[in-house]
N, C-alpha and C positions, 0 to 999 in steps of 0.2 A: 653797390657793395662798398662797404667801408674800406678806405685805403689801408693796406697791410704793410707791416715792416717786412723787408725782404729777408726771409729766413730760410727759404728753400725753393728749389727750382720748380717743383710741381705746383706749389701754391702760386708761384709767379705766373705759371701758364694759365691758370684759371683766371687770375686777375686781368692779365693782358688780353685774354680772349673776350673779356667784357669791356675792353677799352679803358681799363684802369691801370695804373702803374704803381709798381712797388718801388720803394726807395731803399737803396743799399744802406745797411747799418754798420755794425762793427767790422773791423778788419777781417774777422773770421768768416765773413760772408762775401769775400771778394769774388769768389767763383760765381756766386748767385748774382752779384751785381752785374757781372758780364752778361749773364743770361738775360737778366731783366732789361739791360740797356740795348743789347744787340740782337738776341734771337730768342724771343719769348717761347719758352719751352716748347718748343716745337712739338706741337702735336704734329709729328712728322709723317710725310707721305710714305706709304708702304711700297716696298719694291717687289712684293709678291702678290699673287692672286689668291684671294681667300679660298678659292675652290681647289687649289693645289696643295695638298698636305705636305708639310716638310718633316713629318714624323715626330718623334718624341725628343724634344730638345733637352730634357732632363737626363734621359738615358744617354743621349749623344754626349752630354757634358761628362757623365760618369765614364763613358768609354774613352773620351779624350784625356781624362785624368788617370786612366788605368785602373779605375775602380770596378770595371766590368770587362769581361772578355767577349769579343764578338761572337764566339761560338756558343755562349750561354744565354745571350739575350733573347733568343727565340723562345726559350723556356722560362723567361723572366716571370717570377711569381706574381700572380694577381693578388689584389688585396682580399682579405677574408673577414666577413661578418655576414652571415648568410641571409640574403634578401632575395626578393623577386623584383628585379629592377623594372620589369614591365608593369608592376602594380604599385609603384611608389606614387604618392600624391604629387600633383603639380602645384599644389597650394600649401602654404604653411599655416593657413587658418582653416581648421577642420571642424565643422559643426558636429555636435553630439546631442542626441535626444533620447528620451525614454519612450517606449511604446505606451500608448494609452492604457490605463488600467494598472499602471505600475504602482505597487504598494511598497513604499520604501521610506524608512525613517530618515529624518534630517541627518542624524548622526552617521547612518550608513551611506547616505548620499555624499556627505563630506569626506568619508573615508575613501570612497570610490574616486571622487574628483581629485582629492589630494594625491592619491596613488598615481593617477594618470598624469598629473602635473610634474611628476619626476622626470618624464621625458621632455617636458617643456623646459624645465630648469637646465637641462643639459645643453640647450641651445642658446643659453645666455653667453655673452662674451666673457663675463665674470660671474660664475654661478653663485658666488657669495654676495653679489651686489643686488641692489634693488632694481637694476635695469630690466627692461622688458625682455622676455624670451622671444626668439624668432618664431618658434612653433607655438601655435595657440589652439587649444581645444575650446570651442566656443559654444554658447547656447546653454545646454544642460537642462532644457525644459522638456515638455511633452511634445512628441512628434506631431506636427500639424497636418501632415499629409501621409499617404500610405507608403511612399518611398522617397523621402527627402534626401537631398545631398548630404553625405556625411555618415557618421557612425550611429547606428540605431540599436539601442540596448533593450533587451528584455531581461527582467529579473525573474528567475524561476529556480526550481529545485532540480536542476540538471547539472551535468558536468560542464563547467565553464568552457566556452570556445568562442572563436571569432573568425570572421572572414579575413583574408590577407589583403592589406592595403586597399586599393580601390575596388576590390571585390565587394566592398561595402555598398557600392553604387551599382552593382551588377543587376542584370535582369533575372538572375537565379540566386536569390538570397538564401542564406543558410536555413531560414525558416520563415513562414508566413503565419502570423497570428492575428486572427480576426480581421484579415484583410490588410494588415500592416507588415511590411518587410522588416525582418530582424537581421542585423549583421553581427551581433555579439550577444551571447548568453552569459550572464553573470549570476552567481549564487551568493546570497548573504547568509546562508546557513542558519535560517530561523525555523526550518521545517524538518521534522523527523520522518523517516531516517534520511541522513545525508547520502548523496551518491556514493557508490563503492569507492573506497580509497580516501574519502573526505570526512570520515567519522570524527577525527580529532578537531576539525573545524566546528563541528556541531556540539560535541560533548565536552569540550574543554572550557576554559574560562572565557569571559567576555573579551578580555584582552587578546586571547588566543584567536577567537573568532575574527576580531578586527584585523589581526595580523594575517590571517588566512585571506581575507578579502583584499588586503593591501597587496600582497605579493602576487595573487592571482590577477588582479586588475592590471598591475604593472606588466605582467606577462601578456595578457590578452590585448592590451593597448599596443604592445610591441608588435603583435601580429597585425593589428589594425593599421599600423604605420608601414607594414610591408616586410617585417622581419620574420624569418622562418626559424623553426626549432634548430638550435645549434647542433643537436645530435645528428641531424640530417646532413650536416656539412661533410663533404668528403675528407675534411681534415680531422674528423673525430678519431681519437685513438682507438685502435681495434679492441682493446680490453673493454671499452665502454659498450661497444656493440656486442662483444662476446657475452657480457653479463646478461643481456636480454635475448641472446640468440639471434641477433640481427646479422644478416649477410647481404651481399649484393642482390641476391635473389629473394631475400626476405628482409627488406629494409624498413627502418622506422619511417612512417608517413610515406612521402614520395621523394626520394633523393634528387629527382630531377626537377622538382617544383621550383627550388631556388636556383638562380643562375649566377650568383655573385657572392663573393665573400670579401672580407676586409682585413688587411694587415698580415695576411699569411699566417695566422695563428688560430688554433682552436681555443675557444674561450670557455674554460670550465666554470667560470664565475658568472657567465652571462645569464641574465634573467630569462633568456630564451632557451636555456637548457631545460628541456621538459622533464627529464628523469633525474630529479634532485638527489636520489639515493644511490646513484651509480658509484661503483667502486673507485673510479678514477677521480671522483670529486666528493670526498668524504665530509667536507665541511662547507657546503655550498652557500654563498651569499644569495644565490638566485632564489632560495626558498625564504629569504628575508625581504624580498622586494627591493634589493639594493642594486642599482645599475652598476655594472662593471666598468672599468676604464674603457674597454672596447665597445661596450654598449653606448657609452656617452660619445665616443668618437664616431660611431656609426650614425647616431641620430644627428649629430652635428654635421656630418658629411652630407647627409641627404636633406636635412631640414634646417640647417644653420646658415644658409646663404654664404657659404665660405668661398674664397677665391677658387676659380676653376680655369683649366686650360683645355680647349677643344681642338683636336688635330684637324678637323674638317674645315676650319677657317683660320687655323694658326693663331688663335686669339686667347690671351689670358685676361679674364674678367676679374677685377679685384673690387669687390663692393665697397670696401672701406679701407683707406690708407690714412693713418694718423700722421700728420705733419705739424709738429709743434702744437698739438691739441686741436687742430682743425681737421675735419674729416672730408676726404675726397674719394669719389669712385673713379678708378683709373682702369682703362683698357690698354693692353699692350699687344702688339702684333709681332710674331716671330718672323725674322728676316732670313733665318738660316745661319750657317756658320761662315764666319770670316776668319780664315786661318783655322785656329783651334778654339775660336770664341763664338758663343751663341749670342746673337744680336737681336734686341727687341726695340721697335719703335714705339713711341707713345701715340696711341690712336685717339684717345680722348681723356679729359680730366674734368670732372664735374663735382662741385661742392655737394655734399650729402649730409644726412642727419647722423647723429651719434647712434650707436647701438644698432647699426644696420647689418652687422655681420657677427656671427658667433666666433669668428677668428679674424682678427684685424691685422692688416699688414702695417708695418711701421717704416717711415722714411726718416733716416737720420741725416739732418742737413750738414752736420759737421764733417761727414765723410762721404756724403752723397750715396748712401747705401739703402736699398730697399729690401726689407726682410719680410718674406711671406711664409709664416710658420706652418701653415696648413693649406695646401693647394691640391685640389682633386684633378686628376688627369683623366680625360675622357677621349676615347678614340673610335667610338662607334656612332656615326651620325644617325643611323636608324634606331639606335637605342639611347636617347638623350639622357636617361638616368643611369646608364651603365658607367660606373666609376672603376677604371682599370687599376689605378694606384693613387697613393697620396705622397706628396713631397713637401719637404721643408727647403725653401729656396732663398738664396741671396742674389741680388742684382746690383751692380755698381753703375751709377750714372756718369756718363762722360759729358762734361759741360761743353766741350769743343764740338762734339758731333751730335749732341742732344739725343743720345741713344743709351740704352741699358745693355750691359753685357753680364752674362751669368758668371758668378764666382763660386757658387756652391749649390749643390742639389743632392739632398739625401732622402731616402725613403723613410716614411713615417712608420714606425713599428711599435 
């Protein structure tokens, strides 16, 4: 590894772990020089057993700052973006194929693929950049076997629908056509008559037909990623249910199918809101195929490889920390509270590639502060994809003890 100028403590740890040495530079790096010369960023020994949960350090911090009352933490709101966490994919590279016999123009294929890629774009660290997205829909050819891994599309003149998440790989596909399993039905509206309710997609202009395909594909690929109809969420305003006569005994779909929501908000603009004409959402973006802010946050949370904290091993995994332009994967272990301070040890520091996370942490060497703008908190070991909440966290590094202490933790809303 090329010798580095000593600009930060974490970079120094990586270099020293490889038996290379950083050199102290300007006077503003005096603290780092001490670390470099005396205690190479201590990938420090943990004082706790990973099998003993120390609880939620972020909520503990808020309690210590008087931001929460002890009597209300039991009812602390879970995040809201309706998903089925048991059906989320464990891969960010999801193959897509069309069933044999698919009759599809290149223009319509391009419309479908481009619409699906809106979910991919939301997992870029900077959606406006040319950097690669973390989520990838791959393949897009003809299915080679009867039930390949991934999303299997049939194009027909039916109401569009899709399996939820990894149901696409289940033994009970939504349909079997000529011996091939289908997990998603899409309609390009070239056949008369269109299914009930979809007449404008068939009888309107060519541009209107393309727009129909676009927003339907975005919606169905949301299902394929594990996202449920937003109207099924328990946070749906009652007037939205009243409009269609929905009640707890006559619910839309199955209100217990989803088990998790994100950011404690009902999202009227979500592309997963199935009933676009509902009175509580008179000008919906969801009928235009536009991902809402919370849609983007949700796909980034589950498919953007963002930092995470898991209570069952007291570990914060940060896939990418920017330190003066260099990228490092950093793991921290929570040591519990010392006085009123939450303490973290550095468990590991490893050089990593750029664009390895949709939400990068930043270490500022001038004040030794680590900012994690989006960290998912998980507290159910038997449900590894269950995200209980999202936090924006600041940690300060103490060069004398080679440990981090929490200085700020706020819920992401």
